[in-house]
C-alpha positions as CSV (number, residue, x, y, z in Angstrom):
1,M,-8.7,-26.6,11.0
2,T,-5.8,-24.1,10.9
3,V,-6.7,-21.1,9.1
4,K,-2.8,-20.0,7.4
5,I,-2.2,-16.4,8.0
6,I,-0.7,-14.9,5.1
7,H,1.5,-11.9,5.9
8,V,1.4,-9.2,3.3
9,A,3.8,-5.7,3.1
10,V,1.3,-2.7,2.0
11,G,2.8,0.8,1.0
12,V,1.0,3.9,1.7
13,V,3.0,6.0,-1.3
14,I,2.5,9.6,-0.6
15,N,3.5,11.7,-3.8
16,E,5.0,15.3,-3.7
17,M,1.5,17.0,-3.8
18,G,0.2,15.0,-0.6
19,Q,-1.8,12.4,-2.7
20,V,-1.8,9.0,-1.8
21,L,-1.3,5.8,-4.6
22,I,-4.5,3.2,-4.8
23,A,-5.0,0.2,-6.9
24,K,-8.3,-1.8,-7.9
25,R,-8.2,-5.4,-7.2
26,A,-9.2,-7.6,-10.4
27,H,-12.5,-8.6,-9.6
28,N,-11.1,-12.5,-10.0
29,Q,-9.0,-11.7,-7.1
30,H,-10.0,-12.1,-3.1
31,Q,-12.1,-9.0,-2.6
32,G,-11.9,-8.3,-6.1
33,G,-13.2,-5.1,-7.3
34,L,-12.0,-3.2,-4.4
35,W,-9.5,-0.5,-3.7
36,E,-6.2,-1.5,-1.9
37,F,-3.0,0.0,-1.2
38,P,-0.3,-1.6,-3.4
39,G,1.7,-4.6,-1.8
40,G,2.1,-8.1,-1.8
41,K,2.4,-11.5,-0.1
42,V,6.2,-11.8,2.1
43,E,8.4,-14.9,0.7
44,P,9.4,-17.2,3.7
45,G,12.6,-15.5,5.2
46,E,12.1,-12.3,3.1
47,P,12.7,-8.9,4.8
48,V,9.5,-6.9,4.6
49,F,11.0,-3.8,3.0
50,D,12.2,-6.2,0.4
51,A,8.4,-7.8,-0.3
52,L,7.5,-4.1,-0.8
53,V,10.5,-3.0,-2.9
54,R,9.4,-6.3,-5.0
55,E,5.8,-5.8,-5.0
56,F,6.0,-2.1,-6.1
57,A,8.0,-3.1,-8.9
58,E,6.1,-5.9,-10.2
59,E,2.6,-4.1,-9.6
60,V,3.4,-0.5,-10.5
61,D,6.5,0.2,-11.7
62,L,8.0,2.4,-8.8
63,R,11.2,2.0,-7.1
64,I,10.9,2.5,-3.3
65,L,14.1,3.5,-2.2
66,N,12.9,4.9,1.3
67,A,10.1,4.0,3.6
68,V,9.7,3.4,7.6
69,P,6.9,1.1,9.4
70,L,3.6,2.7,10.0
71,Q,1.6,-0.1,11.4
72,Q,0.8,-3.5,11.5
73,I,-2.8,-4.8,11.4
74,K,-4.1,-8.7,12.0
75,H,-7.5,-9.0,10.0
76,D,-9.6,-12.4,10.3
77,Y,-11.5,-12.6,6.7
78,G,-13.4,-16.0,8.0
79,D,-11.8,-17.6,4.8
80,K,-8.2,-16.4,5.5
81,H,-6.4,-14.0,7.7
82,V,-4.1,-11.6,6.9
83,F,-0.9,-9.7,8.7
84,L,-0.7,-6.4,7.3
85,D,2.7,-5.3,7.5
86,V,1.9,-1.3,6.4
87,W,5.1,0.8,5.6
88,L,4.8,4.7,4.5
89,S,6.8,6.1,1.5
90,R,6.3,10.0,1.0
91,Q,8.1,11.9,-1.7
92,P,9.4,15.4,-0.1
93,S,7.1,18.1,-1.2
94,A,8.7,20.7,-3.5
95,S,8.4,23.5,-0.4
96,S,10.5,20.5,2.0
97,N,14.3,21.1,2.9
98,S,14.3,17.0,2.4
99,L,16.4,15.6,0.2
100,C,15.4,12.3,1.0
101,V,13.9,10.3,-2.3
102,A,11.0,8.0,-1.3
103,Y,10.5,6.2,-4.6
104,E,11.6,6.4,-8.5
105,G,9.1,5.9,-11.3
106,K,5.9,6.9,-12.8
107,A,2.9,4.4,-11.2
108,R,1.3,2.3,-14.0
109,G,-0.6,-0.6,-13.5
110,K,1.6,-3.5,-14.5
111,E,-0.9,-6.2,-13.9
112,N,-3.6,-4.1,-16.0
113,Q,-5.2,-2.9,-12.7
114,K,-6.8,0.6,-12.6
115,I,-4.4,2.9,-10.4
116,A,-5.2,6.5,-8.8
117,W,-3.5,9.1,-7.0
118,V,-5.8,11.1,-4.4
119,N,-6.1,12.8,-1.7
120,I,-6.2,11.6,1.6
121,N,-9.2,13.2,2.6
122,D,-11.3,11.8,-0.5
123,L,-10.3,8.2,0.4
124,D,-13.8,7.2,1.8
125,N,-15.3,7.7,-1.9
126,Y,-13.5,4.4,-2.6
127,A,-14.6,0.7,-1.9
128,F,-11.6,-0.8,0.5
129,P,-11.5,-4.2,2.0
130,E,-12.3,-4.0,5.3
131,A,-8.7,-4.7,7.1
132,N,-7.5,-1.4,5.4
133,G,-10.4,0.8,7.0
134,E,-7.3,1.0,9.9
135,I,-4.7,2.4,7.4
136,I,-7.2,5.0,6.1
137,E,-8.1,6.5,9.5
138,R,-3.9,5.9,10.0
139,I,-3.0,8.3,7.4
140,K,-5.6,10.7,7.7
141,K,-4.0,11.6,11.1
142,L,-0.5,12.1,9.4
143,D,1.1,15.4,9.1
144,I,1.0,15.9,5.2
């Protein structure tokens, strides 16, 4: 039996205070009740950045304007395989000289999910799906 690989666009979105946006998965979903970095499935033929923009608009009401690839992760959950295409979208801080706006809008859970802006060093206090562990370790190494 061939297990389908699910291609997922994932966004690590960091606000001007250096906090990262996370969302809690609904209990009826795969990995339900766990926190995650927002994102969703990439449709066949869809560019990953376009999928990221679409999913953020649908799920958390943010308009992603700029993002860069951060990492790619393959993970086997047994019942499904995921390929996480992780992108970084970082809003410049008030003290930054950057004029590049990463996103627009005020994040809210449009699918009735809880969302939170959390300090990167506090991510270990939240339960995430196993595949997200690599993302957390990677963003802890960023110069924020």
